[in-house]
TIMI-2910 file (N, C-alpha, C, CB; in pm, 1 decimal, decimal comma, always signed):
<rs>
+----------+----------+----------+----------+----------+----------+----------+----------+----------+----------+----------+----------+------+
!      n_x !      n_y !      n_z !     ca_x !     ca_y !     ca_z !      c_x !      c_y !      c_z !     cb_x !     cb_y !     cb_z ! resn !
+----------+----------+----------+----------+----------+----------+----------+----------+----------+----------+----------+----------+------+
!   -657,6 !    -51,8 !  -1179,3 !   -585,6 !   -191,9 !  -1110,8 !   -684,1 !   -294,4 !  -1006,1 !   -447,0 !   -132,8 !  -1005,2 !  Met !
!   -788,2 !   -154,6 !   -959,6 !   -845,8 !   -219,1 !   -849,9 !   -978,9 !   -333,1 !   -916,2 !   -904,3 !    -86,9 !   -740,0 !  Thr !
!  -1000,3 !   -325,8 !  -1054,0 !  -1067,8 !   -421,8 !  -1144,4 !  -1036,1 !   -531,3 !  -1173,2 !  -1081,6 !   -389,0 !  -1241,1 !  Ala !
!  -1110,9 !   -677,8 !  -1134,3 !  -1060,9 !   -807,0 !  -1103,4 !  -1048,1 !   -816,0 !  -1226,2 !  -1133,5 !   -913,8 !  -1026,5 !  Val !
!   -905,5 !   -898,2 !  -1296,6 !   -895,8 !   -959,8 !  -1435,6 !   -997,6 !  -1093,2 !  -1465,3 !   -737,9 !  -1006,8 !  -1454,5 !  Ala !
!  -1014,1 !  -1120,4 !  -1580,7 !  -1133,7 !  -1217,2 !  -1568,5 !  -1078,5 !  -1356,7 !  -1555,2 !  -1233,9 !  -1209,9 !  -1697,1 !  Ser !
!  -1154,4 !  -1454,6 !  -1536,3 !  -1069,7 !  -1564,8 !  -1486,9 !   -988,3 !  -1620,6 !  -1564,9 !  -1131,7 !  -1659,2 !  -1441,3 !  Ala !
!  -1045,3 !  -1592,8 !  -1701,4 !   -975,0 !  -1687,7 !  -1796,7 !   -816,7 !  -1600,0 !  -1813,3 !  -1078,4 !  -1708,0 !  -1965,4 !  Ser !
!   -792,8 !  -1498,8 !  -1735,3 !   -658,5 !  -1402,5 !  -1771,9 !   -595,3 !  -1428,1 !  -1603,7 !   -705,3 !  -1188,8 !  -1828,1 !  Ser !
!   -635,1 !  -1519,8 !  -1488,9 !   -600,9 !  -1496,4 !  -1433,8 !   -469,4 !  -1636,1 !  -1445,2 !   -696,0 !  -1452,1 !  -1350,5 !  Arg !
!   -351,4 !  -1630,2 !  -1371,4 !   -294,2 !  -1749,5 !  -1391,6 !   -225,8 !  -1762,6 !  -1321,9 !   -248,6 !  -1778,9 !  -1483,9 !  Ser !
!   -206,5 !  -1655,2 !  -1185,3 !   -133,4 !  -1713,6 !  -1035,4 !   -241,7 !  -1775,8 !   -934,4 !    -53,2 !  -1575,6 !   -941,4 !  Ser !
!   -193,0 !  -1832,6 !   -866,3 !   -289,0 !  -1884,3 !   -727,2 !   -270,8 !  -1861,6 !   -661,5 !   -315,2 !  -1977,4 !   -676,4 !  Arg !
!   -338,4 !  -1788,8 !   -596,6 !   -305,6 !  -1747,1 !   -404,8 !   -408,2 !  -1822,1 !   -308,8 !   -338,7 !  -1550,0 !   -358,4 !  Leu !
!   -325,4 !  -1862,2 !   -227,0 !   -403,9 !  -1939,9 !   -109,5 !   -427,2 !  -1874,0 !    +16,8 !   -333,5 !  -2061,4 !    -70,2 !  Gly !
!   -505,6 !  -1891,4 !   +120,9 !   -518,4 !  -1817,2 !   +247,8 !   -588,4 !  -1900,4 !   +289,3 !   -567,4 !  -1681,4 !   +261,0 !  Leu !
!   -576,2 !  -1862,5 !   +446,1 !   -648,1 !  -1990,4 !   +535,1 !   -753,7 !  -1877,7 !   +628,7 !   -503,5 !  -2108,5 !   +661,0 !  Arg !
!   -868,1 !  -1888,0 !   +671,8 !   -946,6 !  -1808,5 !   +724,5 !  -1017,7 !  -1874,4 !   +831,4 !  -1022,6 !  -1754,8 !   +633,7 !  Ala !
!  -1056,1 !  -1831,1 !   +927,0 !  -1114,9 !  -1862,7 !  +1088,6 !  -1259,0 !  -1896,2 !  +1011,5 !  -1116,0 !  -1700,5 !  +1237,1 !  Thr !
!  -1379,5 !  -1946,9 !  +1044,6 !  -1491,3 !  -2000,9 !  +1012,2 !  -1555,7 !  -1855,4 !  +1035,3 !  -1540,1 !  -2137,3 !  +1096,4 !  Pro !
!  -1540,4 !  -1763,0 !  +1101,0 !  -1638,5 !  -1635,0 !  +1117,5 !  -1568,3 !  -1534,0 !   +989,9 !  -1627,3 !  -1550,7 !  +1306,0 !  Glu !
!  -1459,7 !  -1514,4 !   +977,1 !  -1391,7 !  -1434,7 !   +880,6 !  -1488,8 !  -1529,3 !   +729,2 !  -1177,2 !  -1452,9 !   +900,2 !  Gln !
!  -1468,4 !  -1634,5 !   +736,5 !  -1496,8 !  -1679,2 !   +570,2 !  -1644,5 !  -1642,3 !   +613,6 !  -1457,6 !  -1874,8 !   +496,9 !  Glu !
!  -1750,7 !  -1639,9 !   +709,5 !  -1902,7 !  -1629,9 !   +670,3 !  -1878,2 !  -1484,6 !   +645,1 !  -2034,0 !  -1674,8 !   +791,8 !  Thr !
!  -1792,2 !  -1368,7 !   +707,0 !  -1776,5 !  -1240,7 !   +751,6 !  -1798,7 !  -1232,2 !   +556,3 !  -1607,7 !  -1184,6 !   +865,2 !  Val !
!  -1673,1 !  -1260,3 !   +512,0 !  -1637,6 !  -1261,0 !   +334,9 !  -1741,8 !  -1281,3 !   +250,8 !  -1540,4 !  -1375,3 !   +284,4 !  Leu !
!  -1795,7 !  -1415,7 !   +287,1 !  -1893,9 !  -1497,4 !   +177,0 !  -2056,1 !  -1355,9 !   +211,8 !  -1936,3 !  -1744,2 !   +253,9 !  Arg !
!  -2074,9 !  -1333,1 !   +298,5 !  -2198,5 !  -1208,3 !   +331,8 !  -2148,1 !  -1093,5 !   +243,7 !  -2209,7 !  -1145,8 !   +517,7 !  Arg !
!  -2014,1 !  -1049,4 !   +253,4 !  -2009,1 !   -913,0 !   +207,1 !  -2018,3 !   -944,8 !    +26,2 !  -1849,0 !   -826,0 !   +272,3 !  Ala !
!  -1956,8 !  -1036,2 !    +14,5 !  -1954,9 !  -1042,9 !   -137,5 !  -2070,7 !  -1138,5 !   -178,5 !  -1808,0 !  -1098,0 !   -195,9 !  Ala !
!  -2213,7 !  -1165,6 !   -126,3 !  -2303,1 !  -1179,3 !   -188,9 !  -2372,3 !  -1052,7 !   -167,2 !  -2360,8 !  -1292,1 !   -164,7 !  Glu !
!  -2365,1 !   -967,2 !    -96,4 !  -2404,2 !   -814,4 !    -64,2 !  -2367,0 !   -754,7 !   -213,8 !  -2302,2 !   -732,7 !    +81,6 !  Val !
!  -2235,6 !   -749,6 !   -236,5 !  -2190,5 !   -678,0 !   -354,1 !  -2204,4 !   -742,1 !   -465,3 !  -2066,9 !   -641,4 !   -349,6 !  Ala !
!  -2291,3 !   -855,8 !   -467,5 !  -2287,4 !   -942,1 !   -598,4 !  -2166,4 !   -976,6 !   -629,6 !  -2340,2 !   -881,0 !   -715,9 !  His !
!  -2098,2 !  -1042,5 !   -613,1 !  -1943,5 !  -1054,9 !   -638,8 !  -1970,1 !  -1240,6 !   -642,9 !  -1813,8 !   -969,3 !   -481,9 !  Lys !
!  -1842,3 !  -1281,7 !   -672,3 !  -1811,3 !  -1422,2 !   -611,5 !  -1688,4 !  -1389,4 !   -482,8 !  -1743,1 !  -1540,0 !   -753,1 !  Ser !
!  -1664,9 !  -1494,1 !   -424,3 !  -1589,8 !  -1461,1 !   -331,2 !  -1470,6 !  -1436,7 !   -424,0 !  -1580,4 !  -1560,8 !   -215,8 !  Leu !
!  -1418,2 !  -1515,8 !   -471,6 !  -1297,9 !  -1498,3 !   -514,2 !  -1297,8 !  -1315,6 !   -578,3 !  -1268,5 !  -1632,1 !   -632,0 !  Thr !
!  -1344,1 !  -1294,6 !   -619,3 !  -1394,5 !  -1158,2 !   -695,1 !  -1385,7 !  -1036,5 !   -555,6 !  -1592,6 !  -1183,5 !   -771,0 !  Asp !
!  -1463,6 !  -1086,9 !   -504,2 !  -1463,6 !   -997,1 !   -346,5 !  -1320,0 !   -967,5 !   -295,9 !  -1540,7 !  -1094,0 !   -209,2 !  Phe !
!  -1265,1 !  -1139,6 !   -246,2 !  -1131,5 !  -1110,5 !   -147,0 !  -1046,8 !  -1021,0 !   -270,2 !  -1028,9 !  -1287,2 !    -79,3 !  Ile !
!  -1014,4 !  -1062,4 !   -427,1 !   -895,5 !   -995,2 !   -501,7 !   -935,9 !   -807,0 !   -512,6 !   -883,6 !  -1084,0 !   -684,3 !  Leu !
!  -1045,8 !   -782,1 !   -506,0 !  -1089,4 !   -684,0 !   -527,0 !  -1051,1 !   -611,1 !   -403,5 !  -1214,5 !   -694,4 !   -565,3 !  Asp !
!  -1134,7 !   -633,4 !   -258,6 !  -1076,4 !   -548,8 !   -171,8 !   -936,2 !   -565,7 !   -125,8 !  -1150,4 !   -546,9 !    -72,5 !  Ser !
!   -874,7 !   -728,0 !   -156,2 !   -681,2 !   -721,8 !   -118,1 !   -640,4 !   -600,5 !   -190,4 !   -563,8 !   -874,3 !   -192,9 !  Ala !
!   -715,8 !   -582,9 !   -340,1 !   -654,1 !   -477,0 !   -455,2 !   -654,9 !   -343,7 !   -381,9 !   -753,3 !   -463,0 !   -608,7 !  Cys !
!   -753,0 !   -316,8 !   -346,9 !   -806,3 !   -159,0 !   -279,7 !   -723,5 !   -144,9 !   -167,0 !   -979,5 !   -144,6 !   -221,9 !  Gln !
!   -712,3 !   -229,2 !    -68,5 !   -603,2 !   -207,1 !    +76,9 !   -473,8 !   -208,4 !    +17,6 !   -604,6 !   -341,1 !   +209,2 !  Ala !
!   -403,8 !   -276,8 !   -113,9 !   -263,8 !   -292,0 !   -135,7 !   -272,4 !   -158,7 !   -231,1 !   -204,9 !   -451,6 !   -204,4 !  Ala !
!   -359,4 !    -57,4 !   -246,6 !   -300,1 !    +21,1 !   -416,7 !   -347,4 !   +139,3 !   -239,8 !   -439,0 !    +16,0 !   -671,5 !  Glu !
!   -385,2 !   +149,0 !   -165,5 !   -415,5 !   +243,0 !    -54,9 !   -285,1 !   +253,2 !    +81,3 !   -571,3 !   +182,9 !     +7,6 !  Gln !
!   -229,3 !   +104,1 !    +74,7 !   -145,6 !   +128,6 !   +122,1 !     -4,9 !   +161,8 !    +49,0 !   -154,5 !    +50,0 !   +192,4 !  Thr !
!    +31,4 !   +135,9 !    -81,2 !   +123,7 !   +181,6 !   -162,7 !    +76,3 !   +352,1 !   -161,8 !   +120,5 !    +93,5 !   -313,9 !  Leu !
!    -11,9 !   +377,8 !   -185,2 !    -53,2 !   +548,8 !   -219,3 !     +9,8 !   +602,7 !    -73,2 !   -267,1 !   +594,1 !   -241,9 !  Leu !
!    -15,9 !   +559,5 !    +87,8 !    +24,1 !   +624,4 !   +182,3 !   +170,0 !   +653,9 !   +139,3 !     +0,4 !   +555,1 !   +307,5 !  Asp !
!   +258,4 !   +582,3 !   +104,5 !   +388,2 !   +590,1 !   +111,9 !   +437,2 !   +705,9 !    +35,1 !   +444,0 !   +471,6 !    +72,2 !  Gln !
!   +339,2 !   +752,4 !    -83,3 !   +386,2 !   +880,0 !   -184,1 !   +281,5 !   +967,3 !   -158,4 !   +399,0 !   +850,8 !   -357,0 !  Arg !
!   +197,7 !   +986,5 !   -153,7 !   +105,7 !  +1099,9 !   -162,2 !    +75,7 !  +1144,7 !     +0,8 !    -40,3 !  +1051,3 !   -251,0 !  Leu !
!    +93,9 !  +1266,3 !     +1,9 !    +95,2 !  +1354,6 !   +140,6 !    -45,0 !  +1487,4 !    +90,4 !   +305,0 !  +1445,9 !   +173,5 !  Phe !
!   -129,9 !  +1487,8 !   +171,7 !   -236,9 !  +1573,7 !   +196,6 !   -194,8 !  +1662,4 !   +254,4 !   -336,5 !  +1532,4 !   +256,0 !  Met !
!   -197,3 !  +1803,7 !   +244,1 !   -228,2 !  +1899,7 !   +329,8 !   -287,9 !  +1991,5 !   +284,6 !   -142,5 !  +1942,4 !   +386,1 !  Val !
!   -352,7 !  +2063,9 !   +389,9 !   -476,6 !  +2185,8 !   +360,5 !   -396,5 !  +2273,8 !   +252,9 !   -529,0 !  +2298,9 !   +522,3 !  Ala !
!   -473,6 !  +2383,5 !   +246,1 !   -426,6 !  +2492,2 !   +136,7 !   -317,8 !  +2565,6 !   +162,5 !   -521,8 !  +2590,6 !   +109,5 !  Gly !
!   -355,2 !  +2621,9 !   +345,6 !   -278,3 !  +2693,3 !   +384,1 !    -91,1 !  +2641,0 !   +423,2 !   -363,9 !  +2737,8 !   +486,2 !  Asn !
!   -131,0 !  +2481,5 !   +425,1 !     +4,0 !  +2420,9 !   +430,7 !    +72,7 !  +2395,3 !   +315,5 !     +1,9 !  +2307,3 !   +492,0 !  Gln !
!    +17,7 !  +2396,8 !   +197,8 !    +51,6 !  +2372,2 !    +59,9 !   +186,2 !  +2430,0 !    +22,3 !    -53,6 !  +2427,8 !    -28,8 !  Tyr !
!   +155,6 !  +2561,9 !    +37,4 !   +325,1 !  +2663,7 !    +52,1 !   +453,7 !  +2677,6 !   +142,9 !   +299,3 !  +2792,7 !    +73,7 !  Gln !
!   +379,1 !  +2591,0 !   +219,8 !   +460,9 !  +2638,7 !   +351,6 !   +563,4 !  +2487,9 !   +290,4 !   +353,1 !  +2639,5 !   +559,9 !  Ala !
!   +452,8 !  +2360,2 !   +271,4 !   +569,3 !  +2234,7 !   +198,8 !   +630,4 !  +2246,9 !    +97,7 !   +523,3 !  +2114,2 !   +159,2 !  Leu !
!   +637,2 !  +2358,9 !    -20,4 !   +641,2 !  +2386,8 !   -122,1 !   +790,1 !  +2474,8 !   -117,6 !   +510,1 !  +2443,5 !   -160,1 !  Met !
!   +769,1 !  +2554,3 !     -3,0 !   +911,7 !  +2610,1 !    +37,9 !  +1031,0 !  +2523,3 !    +96,7 !   +888,4 !  +2709,2 !   +140,4 !  Asp !
!   +990,3 !  +2453,8 !   +163,1 !  +1045,3 !  +2352,1 !   +231,4 !  +1106,3 !  +2225,8 !   +125,4 !   +930,5 !  +2304,4 !   +332,0 !  Leu !
!  +1037,7 !  +2216,3 !    +49,9 !  +1097,1 !  +2147,6 !    -61,5 !  +1214,0 !  +2168,5 !   -138,7 !  +1023,3 !  +2146,4 !   -136,9 !  Leu !
!  +1155,5 !  +2320,1 !   -163,3 !  +1246,1 !  +2401,2 !   -235,4 !  +1420,5 !  +2440,8 !   -185,2 !  +1162,8 !  +2525,6 !   -242,0 !  Glu !
!  +1387,5 !  +2449,0 !    -22,4 !  +1520,0 !  +2537,6 !    +17,3 !  +1640,5 !  +2405,3 !    -20,4 !  +1519,0 !  +2602,4 !   +224,6 !  Arg !
!  +1722,8 !  +2513,7 !     +5,2 !  +1871,1 !  +2433,4 !    -69,4 !  +1910,6 !  +2301,0 !    +19,3 !  +2032,9 !  +2553,2 !    -63,6 !  Pro !
!  +1982,5 !  +2236,8 !    -18,9 !  +2036,3 !  +2132,4 !    +86,3 !  +2099,8 !  +2212,0 !   +213,5 !  +2158,6 !  +2031,0 !    +13,6 !  Glu !
!  +2096,3 !  +2137,3 !   +308,1 !  +2156,3 !  +2117,1 !   +438,5 !  +2250,5 !  +2021,4 !   +482,7 !  +2072,0 !  +2101,3 !   +511,1 !  Gln !
!  +2367,8 !  +2029,8 !   +556,8 !  +2458,7 !  +1971,5 !   +601,8 !  +2380,6 !  +1910,6 !   +709,6 !  +2573,3 !  +2049,0 !   +627,8 !  Thr !
!  +2411,3 !  +1782,5 !   +727,4 !  +2360,7 !  +1691,2 !   +831,1 !  +2435,4 !  +1580,2 !   +865,9 !  +2243,2 !  +1644,0 !   +798,7 !  Asn !
!  +2485,2 !  +1664,7 !   +965,3 !  +2625,0 !  +1526,2 !  +1005,7 !  +2557,3 !  +1384,8 !  +1062,8 !  +2753,9 !  +1586,6 !  +1167,5 !  Glu !
!  +2460,1 !  +1401,8 !  +1112,4 !  +2380,2 !  +1276,5 !  +1154,8 !  +2372,5 !  +1164,4 !  +1038,9 !  +2226,6 !  +1321,8 !  +1195,1 !  Gly !
!  +2307,3 !  +1259,9 !   +939,4 !  +2270,8 !  +1165,3 !   +817,8 !  +2367,4 !  +1096,8 !   +780,9 !  +2226,0 !  +1224,9 !   +700,9 !  Leu !
!  +2494,1 !  +1233,3 !   +737,4 !  +2611,8 !  +1191,8 !   +675,9 !  +2653,4 !  +1056,1 !   +767,3 !  +2726,9 !  +1319,2 !   +674,6 !  Arg !
!  +2645,4 !  +1033,1 !   +894,9 !  +2713,0 !   +949,7 !   +968,1 !  +2657,2 !   +789,8 !   +926,7 !  +2693,2 !   +996,4 !  +1122,2 !  Asp !
!  +2515,4 !   +838,3 !   +938,0 !  +2428,3 !   +716,1 !   +941,2 !  +2450,5 !   +653,8 !   +790,0 !  +2258,2 !   +756,7 !   +977,4 !  Leu !
!  +2460,0 !   +720,5 !   +679,2 !  +2466,8 !   +671,3 !   +576,9 !  +2640,7 !   +631,6 !   +486,1 !  +2374,4 !   +764,9 !   +519,7 !  Phe !
!  +2719,6 !   +695,1 !   +613,3 !  +2879,6 !   +627,9 !   +610,6 !  +2903,2 !   +479,2 !   +655,6 !  +2977,6 !   +712,4 !   +714,2 !  Ser !
!  +2804,3 !   +388,6 !   +720,6 !  +2839,6 !   +304,2 !   +793,4 !  +2779,3 !   +209,0 !   +722,0 !  +2816,7 !   +318,6 !   +922,5 !  Arg !
!  +2805,7 !    +48,7 !   +700,9 !  +2770,8 !    -65,3 !   +674,6 !  +2594,0 !    -81,5 !   +669,7 !  +2845,7 !   -147,4 !   +776,6 !  Lys !
!  +2540,2 !   -141,9 !   +611,3 !  +2409,6 !   -182,6 !   +680,2 !  +2418,2 !   -275,6 !   +737,4 !  +2307,2 !   -202,5 !   +615,6 !  Ala !
!  +2361,9 !   -344,2 !   +819,4 !  +2375,6 !   -453,4 !   +938,4 !  +2331,0 !   -594,9 !   +841,5 !  +2247,7 !   -415,7 !  +1097,9 !  Pro !
!  +2282,5 !   -571,7 !   +728,9 !  +2305,7 !   -703,6 !   +693,3 !  +2382,4 !   -732,6 !   +532,1 !  +2159,6 !   -768,7 !   +705,3 !  Trp !
!  +2469,7 !   -620,3 !   +543,6 !  +2557,9 !   -608,5 !   +416,8 !  +2680,4 !   -658,0 !   +506,8 !  +2572,1 !   -438,3 !   +329,9 !  Asp !
!  +2713,0 !   -790,9 !   +504,1 !  +2784,1 !   -860,2 !   +575,0 !  +2919,8 !   -854,4 !   +485,1 !  +2717,1 !   -996,1 !   +606,6 !  Gly !
!  +2969,6 !   -753,8 !   +422,4 !  +3090,4 !   -758,3 !   +324,3 !  +3204,5 !   -679,5 !   +420,7 !  +3054,8 !   -670,4 !   +157,8 !  Arg !
+----------+----------+----------+----------+----------+----------+----------+----------+----------+----------+----------+----------+------+
</rs>
């Protein structure tokens, strides 16, 4: 997903505003990477987006912590009155 699609297959337009300093840094970095400004920005943004998404579902643990984590995940469920109460309430944005 980090590979930028060819210009001919791009169909969505994204707009952004930058300070002159930000533009200078981005242009310099794109030159160093031998990429167009658009390709550099898209590649960088996609890498950051993928990392953000992975951070939501990928857990890194040391070898000695792995078994403890697996044991915790395999434990039978326990009653949690606080969670039961929380999930029984209507969400504040749910005006029904």
